[in-house]
C-alpha positions in Angstrom: -1.5 -5.4 14.0 -4.9 -4.2 13.2 -5.3 -2.0 10.4 -8.3 -0.5 8.6 -7.4 -0.3 4.7 -9.4 0.4 1.5 -9.1 -2.3 -1.0 -10.6 -2.6 -4.6 -13.3 -5.4 -4.0 -13.0 -6.6 -7.5 -8.8 -6.9 -7.1 -9.4 -8.8 -3.6 -12.1 -11.0 -5.1 -9.9 -12.0 -8.1 -6.7 -12.3 -5.9 -9.1 -15.0 -3.5 -10.0 -17.0 -6.7 -6.8 -17.1 -8.1 -5.0 -18.2 -5.0 -7.9 -20.2 -3.5 -7.4 -18.3 -0.2 -10.7 -17.9 1.5 -10.0 -15.6 4.2 -9.0 -11.8 3.5 -6.4 -12.0 6.5 -4.6 -14.5 5.1 -4.8 -13.3 1.4 -3.1 -9.8 2.8 -0.6 -11.6 4.8 0.5 -13.9 1.8 0.7 -10.6 -0.7 3.0 -8.8 1.9 5.2 -12.2 2.2 5.4 -12.0 -1.5 6.1 -8.4 -1.8 8.9 -8.7 0.7 10.5 -11.7 -0.9 10.3 -10.1 -4.6 12.2 -7.0 -2.8 14.9 -9.6 -1.3 15.6 -11.0 -4.6 15.8 -7.9 -6.5 18.2 -6.7 -4.0 20.5 -9.7 -4.5 20.5 -9.2 -8.1 22.1 -6.0 -8.0 25.1 -8.0 -6.8 25.1 -10.1 -9.9 28.7 -9.6 -11.2 30.3 -7.5 -8.2 31.4 -10.2 -6.0 34.2 -12.3 -6.9 33.8 -15.5 -5.2 36.8 -17.2 -6.4 35.4 -20.8 -6.2 36.8 -23.8 -7.7 34.0 -26.4 -8.1 36.3 -29.2 -8.3 37.9 -28.3 -5.1 34.5 -28.1 -3.2 33.6 -31.3 -4.7 36.7 -33.4 -3.4 36.3 -32.1 0.4 
């Protein structure tokens, strides 16, 4: 998908230096992947303590 967006030059340069990514397209793709991953992790954290799996580790190890 082709999209035209305006990004702060200094932010793009800094991101390219820090990540050592040379192409802007690759940089944006990586940033979007990281954003999606962070959102998924945040959603998983909402379940912490709400699901009782009742797992016995000794039983699992003996299988």
